[in-house]
N, C-alpha and C positions, 0 to 999 in steps of 0.2 A: 360709522364708518364702513365696513363691510355690505353696509345694505344703499348706501351711493356709488361704490366701486359697480356693484353690481348692475348699478342703473346706469352704467357709465358715462356718470360726471365726473369731471375733476376735482380733486379735492389736496389742498393744502397737508402734507404730509408731516409740518414743522413742528404740529402740536402733539403727535405721536410719540416726537423723539422728547419733546419737551416734560411728557409723563413720564419717559423712559426715565430722563433725570432726573425729574424729583423725586418719583419711587424707589428707584434703584438706587441706593445709597453705594460707596465705593468701597464697602464692610462684605467681603465675600459669605462671611456667617448670616448675613440680616435677610430676613425673609420679609421685610416690609415691602407692601404692593407685591406680592407674586403675583396675584391674580390678575392686577394692570398691567405689569411687565409681561406679562406670558399674552393678553388681549391686545397688548400694542404692537409686539412682533409677529405674531401672525397676523394682523391687519398691514404692517407694512409689507409682510411678503406678498399678501393680495393687492396689496396695491403694485409693487415692483414686478409683477407678473403680468400686467395691466400696462406698465408703463412704457416697460421694453421693446414694445411694439413702435412707440413713438421716435421720431428723430431726436436728436440731441438729451434724450431721458437723462444721460450722465451726470449733467449738468444739475441738474437737480437733487439725483441721490447720492452721487459720489462726495461727500464734501467731509472735511477731516473734524467739522464739529460734530459731525453724527457719528465718524466711525471711532473715535477718541472712548464710546462706551463699551466696542466691541472685546477688548480684553476684559473687563469687568462681568458681560454678560459672559462670556465665555470661562470665566469661572465660578459662577453659579452652579451652587448643588442641585439643580434644578434639573430635568432629561429635558423637560420641553424647552427651557430657555437656551441649554446650550445647541438643542438640535435648532431651535427658530435661527437661533443667532448665524448661526454653521449656511444653515441655508438664504439664509438675509446674503450674508455673503456672498455664496457660491451664487446668486442672483447678479448681484453685482460683477460678479468677475464673467457675465457672459459674454461682454465685447473686450477688446484688445487694449481699446483707450480707458475704459472704467478697470479693469484686471491690473494696469499699471498704477492706475490712482489709488487703486488699492493698497497692493505693496509698499508705494511708497511712503502712506501714509499709518500701515501696519505690518512693518517691516519681517516680523517673526508668523506671521501668518500660516508662512506655510510649510514651517515646521511644524509651529501648534499643530496644523489639522493634520500632519501626516502622524502623529503623536497619537491626535483622538482616534486614526483611523487604523492602528496596528495595536490599538491598547483592547486587549479580551475583556477588560473587566470593566469597560464602558459598552452603554446603552448601545445597542445596535444600530438605533435610528439617530443616535449621534454619530455615530463610525460613517452610515450613510452617507450624511447632507457632508462630515467632513472629506471623504474621497469625492466626491461632489466636487468640492469646491475644490480640491486638488487638480482631477481632473479638467477643471476648466482654467487654472493658472498655467499647467501643464501643456493645454493645447494651446498656449501663448507664448511659450517659453521656447527660445531657438538654442540655447546654451544646455551644458550636461550638467546643471548646478541639479534639476530636478532630480534626474538618474543618481547621480551621486549621490543625493543624501536619502533616495530611495532606497536604495542598496546598503548605506550607512544604517538605516535601522530593519534591516531585512523584511521589506515591506512584500516579496513575493512567498515569504514564508510564512511571516504571521498571516499574510489571508490564506493562503493553503491549509490553515488551522482551522482557519474561521467559518471555512468552504465546509471543514466537516464538521463545523459544529452546527449544519443548516436544519430550520427547524419550518417546516412549512404550515402549520398551525397558526395564524394569527389570531391573536388575543385583540389586539386593538386594530382598527382601520382607521387612519390619520389621513387616507387619499384624499378628502374635502379644505384637509388642512395645510396643506402642501403641495401647489400647486407646480412646482420645478419637478415635481418628481412623483411617483405613487411611492407609496413608502408603508411601512405597520413599525411598530415596535411590541416588543415582549411585555414591557411591564411600564409605569409610570412612575412607579415606584423603587428606590434601592433599599427597602427595607428586607429583600432576600439577595443575602450573598450568594456569587458564583464566582467560582475560580475562571469559569470559562465559560460568558453568558450565549445566550442559543444566538442565531444569529437568522437575519430574515432575507427573504429573496431579495426586497430592494437594496439589499446591503453588499450583496453577492453580486447584482446591475452595475452598483456605483463603482465597486472594488473594479471589476473587471473594463469599467469603462477608463480607468485613472490607466490601468496596465496597459491597455491600449494606445493609449497617447504618449505612455512613456516609450512604447515600441518604437512609435514614431520618431523619437527621440533619438534614442539608438537602439536600433533591433538587436543585434547581435548580442551586446550586455542582456537585456532585459528577456530575450529568449530563452539565453544560455541559464537565466536565474529561474524563469519561470520550469524549468526541464528538472533543473537542479533541484532545487527547493520544495519539490512537488509538488505544485502548485499545477500543473498538468496534470497530474496522476489526480489529483484532489477534482479537481473538472471532468475529467472524464469518470469518475466515482458519481459526480452531481449528477450527469446523464444517464449515467447507467442505472441509479437507484430511484428514478424517475418509476411512478406507477402512473399516474395521472397527473392533470392540468386544472386546477379548479379555480384559477384566479387571472385576472390579467397581469399584476402581478408576476407569479410564477411565470406568462409567456414571455415577458419582456428580459427574467432575467434566463431563460433558456434562451433567447434570442443573442444577448451578451454572449454568453460561453459559446454559443457555437462560431458566435465571429470571431473572439479571440481565440479559439482552436484553430481556427483556419490557418492562422502563421505557425502554430506548434507543431500539427502533421506533417505538413510539408520535412522537417529534417527528423522525423521517428513515425514514418506511417503507419509500422506493422503493430505498434500501440495503439494506434487510434483506431484497428479494426473493432476492438470489443465494444465500441461504441454504434454502430450499423445497428444492429436491434434497438437500441434505442431513437437513433433517427427514422429508422422506418415506424416505431410509434409516433413521434412528433409528427411526420408527414400525412397523416391517418388522421383524419376529422373528428371521426368517433372517440378517439382518445380523448378530445378536449371535453372535460364538462363544463363547457359555457354556454349560457344562452345568447351573449352579444361577443361586442370585443373579437368581430371578423377580423378588424385592421392589423391588430397585436399579432393576429394569428398567422396575416398572410407576412408581415414583417419577420415571424420564425421560421415560416417555411422558406423565405428568399435566405436567411442566411445558413438554414439547415441544406441546401440545396449545393449551397457554395461549399460548406462545408463536407458533404457526402461526395461531391465531386472531385474537391480533392484528395480524398482518402480514397478512392476507386484509383485515382491517376496514379495514382504517389507509389502504391501497394500492388504486388503481383498478384493476391490472395483471389481463391477464383469465386467473388462475390455476386448476385446475383439479385437484381430491384425486386421485391415483393408486388402482383399485381395493384395492390391499393396504392403503393408510393409511386408507380408508371402512373396511375389514375392521377394520385395530385399534383404530377408532372403535367401533363395531360391539361390538365383542367386551369394550371395556372399560366401555361403558357395562352389558353386561350383569354385568360382574361385582361383584356386590352382595358379596363377600367383602370389597375393599378399597373403603372407604368414599371415601378421598384420590382413589382413580385414579375412581373412579364419577363422583364429584363434577365430578372436574375436566375430563372427557370431556365430560358435561354440558352445563358453562359452556361449556365451548369451541364447541358446536353452533352456537349464534348466530354467531360469527367465520366459523364452517368454513362454514356455509349458501351465502354468494356462491357457493363453489368447488365445489360439488356438481354431476353432469352428471344428468338425469333418470331414467337407474338407479340412481346412487347415492342419491339424496334419495329414492327409491323404499323402497330399504332400511333406509336409516337412518332413515326416517317408520314403517315397521315395526317395526325394532328400539323405535323409542322408546316406540311404542302397547303394547307388549307388559309395559312395566313400569310402565304406570297402576295398578293395582293392588295392584303390588309396593313403590314409594316412598312414603317419608312426609317429612317436615320438611325439612331443606334441599335435600336430593336431590329432594322432589316439585316442592321452587318451580322448580331448577333444571331439572327435566324438563318445568315448564309454560313457562317461558321458550327451551329448544328446539323445543320443537314449535309454537310461534309461531312462530319463525325458520323453520321447514319449510313452515307451511301461506305462508307467504310467496311460496315459489318458485313457486307457479300452480296450476293445476286438478288436472296429474296427483295428487298428493301430498293436494290437498284430497278429491280422489274415493276414496283409498285409505282415508281418515283416515274418511269414510262409511262405505266397508266395512268397518270397522271398530269402528263405533259411538261412534265418539269424541265426534259431535253430541250424544248421548244423554246419555254421562259428563259432559259439558259443564253442561248442565241440570240434571242431578241435584246435579251438586257446589255450583253458584250456587244448588240451594236447599237446601243441606245447609247452606250459607256461612248463606242468612239464617233459617234453624233455629236456629241457632249466635248468632246476633247476638240472636236473640229469647229467647233464654232465656238465653244467659252476660252479657248486657251489661241488657238489660228495659226501657232506655229510652235513647234519644238526647244526654239530656244527659248520662247516664254514660259516652258512647263518646269515646274520644283516637283520635287522629289517625292514631296508629302505631299502633293496635290491628295485630295478625297477623291477624285475620279479613278485616280493610280491605285489607291486604297481598295476602293470598290473592284476593279478590273483584279486583284491580285484576291481578293476574297471568291469571287466567280469563277478565277482561273482554278481555283486551289478543289469550288465544288465541282467545276468539270471533270479535274483529273480523276479524284472519288467515283465519281460514275462510272466512269467510263473504264474505267479497270476492271478484268476480269469480264466483263458483259461484252459481248462481241455483237450481240443485238444491238446496242445502245450507240457501239461504235459506227453500225451501219447505218442506222439511224442520223446519227451526229454530218457523218458524212454527205449523206442525201440533204442535211438541211444547210451544208455550205459553211460548217465552223472552220475547217480550216479557210475559208476564205475571208471570212468575219476578224481572225484572229490576224492573217497578213495583212488587213487594214490596218489592226491597232499594232503592228509591229515598230513601224517607226516609232512610235509614242513610247514603247517598251526598254526602247535602246537608251536609254536616259539615269537605267536603274539595272544593274548586274543582276540585283536578287528577282527584281520584276523576270527579264530578262529567263534567268534561268527556271524561273514558275511556268513561262510559256513553253519554253523548252519540254519542260516535265510534261506538261499539259500533253503534248503534240507528239514524245515520244509514245505516250499512255495510249493516246487515238490511233496511232499509227501499228502498235506493236498486232504482232499476227491478224493484221487484217490487212487486206490486199484494197480492198474499198478506199479504203481512208488515206491508203499509202498513192493513189491516185487521184485523189482530189487534190495533193501537194501541187500537182501541173496545170490544176483548172483555178488558180485562182489570180488575183490583181490587187493594186493597191487602192483601185480608182474608185472614190464613190461613188456610190447610186446604180454601180454595175455588181449584181449577186455572182456566182458560180457560176464559169463557164462551161461550153460544154464539149469543148478542145485546148488543147493543150494552148498555153497561152507564150510566149516569148521574154515575158517576165516573170514567172510564178514563182510559188516561194523555194522551189527548188534551185532556181537560178539564184532566188537570193540566200540561201545557205552555200550556195559554194560562192559566191562573192563574198561572203563573211567569211568562208573557210580561207582564201586564197587572196586576199586581199588587207583583212584585217586583222590588227593583233587583240585577241583577247582572254582573259583568265583561263588559267589552263580546264578548270570548272564546264565555262561556256564550253569552251572547245570541243572538251569529250563529250557534252551533251548533243551539240551540231552534228557530231561525227554518229550517236549514237541513230540519232532521226535521219540523217542520209544516209545509214546503212539498212534503216527499218523502210525506207522509202522502195528499196532495189525492191522488194514485193511486188512493184508495178514495174510494167514492163517500160511503160512511157516513161516514168524517172527513169531508169537506167538506160533508155538510148538519148534524155538530156546529157544523163552525168557522163556518158563513153565520148559525148561529141564536146563537154568542155574542158579549160584548161587543168581543169583540177590533177589529171595525173601528171603533167607535168610540174606542176606546184609539187605533187609527193617525192617526184623522182630529186628533187632540188633539195627538199630538207631529208632523203635519205640519205644522199651524199653528205649535206653540211653535218656530220657526227656531231659539229660541236651543239649546233641548233638541236638534235636532236636530244641529248646529253641535259641539256639546260632544261628544255622542257619537258622531259619526261612522257612525250608523247608517243613514243616508237608503236609501244602496241595498240594506242586507238587505231593510227591508219592501216598497221596489220592486219587491225579483225574487221575495219574497213573493207581492206581488199578480199579478203578471206571469204567474204559474204557474198561480195560482187561478183568475185570470180564464178562463184558456184553456177552463173547463169552465161548464158555464149558473150551478152556485149560486153561481159568483164575478160573471158576468155581470151576476145580476139582483141582486146585494147591493150592488153601489157605488154606483150611483143612487140606490138606497134611503136608506144612511143617511149620504148627502150627503157621499160621496169625490170626487165629481167635481172640485168647483171647487178642491181642496186639490191634484188630478191639472194639473189644466189649468194650475192656478198656475205648477206645476212643470216641466210642458212647456214653458211659456213665457218663466220667468226663472231655471231652475235651472241649473245643472252641466250639462256637455255628454251627458256617462253618462246623467243624472238625466234630459233630456229624450226623447232617445233611447228608456229603457225605457219613460216615462209616455207618451210617443205611441204604444206597442206594447202597454202597458197600456188605453188608449182605445179603440184598433184591437181588442181584443178585446172589451171592452163593448159595441161597435158592432154586431158579429156576433147576438148574441141581439137579436131583431125585436119582441121586448115593449120594448126601450130607443128605437127608435127614434123614435116622436114627442117621450119626452123630448130626445134627441138634437137634434132639427129644430128643436125650438123657445128651443132654450138659445145666445145671441146671445155669449157668449162663447164656445161650444164650435165655431162656425162661422164667426166670424173666426179663431181661434186655425187652424182647419185652412186658411184663406186666405193666414196667414201664413209659414205654414210653407212650400207652395207655392212662395211668394215666395223663402223666403231660410232652408231649415231644408235638413238633410242630409240627402244618397241616399234614405239606409235612412229618416228621417223622412217624406219625401216619400213613397214608394212606400207605408208604413202609411197618411200620409192619403190615397192613390189606392184603395186597399183599402176605409178607411173609408167614402168617397162612392161607392165599387162598390156596397157592400153597404149604404148607406142610399137607393140610388136602384133597388136590385132590386128589381122585381117594385110598384112603387109609385109615380105616376102623380105627385099630390102632390109625392112629396118631388125628382122629376126638376124638373117645373117649379120649385120652391123655390130645388135646387140651381144650375138654369140662371140663375134673377133675380139669384141671388150672384156671378155671373161665376164661378162655379167653372170651366168647361168653358174659357175661352180662357187661366184658368190654368195648369188642366192641360194645355192643346197648349205655354204656354209649358214649362214642367217638362219635358215631354218634349222641345221643342227647344234647350234649351240644358245637355243634359247629356251627358255624352260617354263615358257607359257603356252597359252595356246593360240598366240598372236599369229603365229608363220603359221598355220595347220594350213591355211588354207595355200601357201605358197605352192605345195606342191601341186595345184591348177595350174595357178601360175607357170612351174617349169614347163609345162607339156607344149603351149606353142613355142616355146622357144626351142624345144629338143626337137619337134618336128620340123626346123628351118635345117 
């Protein structure tokens, strides 16, 4: 029969079931035809392993006439009969249709298999296939019956005990007999009595699969049981105590253990730090005493990378990846032939990035950059996320990326996305939030933001490449999603931070496709768009805050300041400052004041404030606002006073002079110091101003402020008094 199966011929299995019926009677103590029964079961398992690849195999295999013999076979005293029967049932339950049929014909199979699984006096080979059967049934179950019954028998507690009895010394290799799983047994006889029989790696593998499937049904209950019943600690010890890997069975065991622990360490990361040395060993090829089984090792590395990154991401321990682990990570990223390993290695980089030293980060950065033109689809997305995390490590990695042309590649990709949106979508009305192009845009904006952060050279280079112009052309597409809009704004804020060259390019942009960055300011530039959004449209507070921060940073460039000064922005500011109800409801007072504070550092801002009637609202706030608002408003008034063209207007403003006198009497140290600077500026080189200020009693108030302060803030006031006394 096996020879026929190996020659890929079809065979009628009914004769095997007839032999089982004939030679295995319904008396549990009978040994009649035991050899024939075992041979038939082994043959059926081999044939089923081949049949499940065909369509509608369930019709020929899952029959009530066949299933009726299963209870008798499970009650056999022979280990191989029980194990093969459970394996046959597990094979039948690999599809939803067949599993439902088995449960209908054999209603107690779940409970019986579960009892086998938690029975420490049962042979490990039997428990292994019982766990596989339960895992298969649980994978097709939607209710909580499996979870409830598993908790009732103490599955996690009993499985933890089994893990502590792990023995890696296999005596019998049954891999050639059992096609559904690699397995090994400690004994074929029950002559030796055990209180707790040794556990094989194969049973640990199948048991972890069962727990994993139950986690999918009720993560909260099962995860709590894993931790409270000691299974998590037992699996930790299982990894810690491994000294070498000598078989493919052990590789598979460590693979599923890593997979199960990924869910556990999120809620208990500090305890998981103890297995880091073991993970480093498992990620070192020299640790494996195997000549073959490379595919199994790659699967183990995939899960080990996920577990390692989860531990590092959720713990604050100062861990550093050894060079061998980084080498394995780089090798796995290059392994384009193995999709799963490459994808998992890339996905692990963000979590592992915090444990890289400078040399390792540089090596990994180069490896990732080499894959830019190679990868696509999900791998490309994972690559962008990996590079994003590496760019956050600091200037050394961004310098390497600059040398390898990453910035040019990013700008090209953003342009490609813009063209794709224009051609494939056509109009914003047809665009959906979950569009793949928008998701790709979000990823590349995140990469750009991390790349530019803290690297002035990269910002200047990005300005020369027209980054602001490319983003302006993408702007309309980003309006559909607030989260994407925030990411765009964060990228531009990073781009323009402490970089006048970047800020200058905000006036050189346009939304017209096919036209690059302009040489001269445009009438429809990014600055105009920002002002329009602030004055004409309602946005969430977080977006409004980012818009104002970006507008504030644009003040570094004179071209931007000129456009801002000529806009209707300040009339809008006057309106919202006078509308106290709007200010309080939006909580945006300080955002506007911070913008004005920066803008009035420059001549354009100092001149526009008095001209458009902003002085009165500012003085009102400096007098009656909250403490923070008063401080910043006095600072804005100080900036305005620095422009000599405003001197006559300020000296003739009764409200302004009265406010200065009140601040000198009752203001904070910072406010008094700013008033001193205002008086010094107004009086300098202006005899009429000195006479006016003296007549208002400012000399005595300045002397009182100096005398009553206990800090050094007003030591400079002595110098401020001199020009007033000379008057």
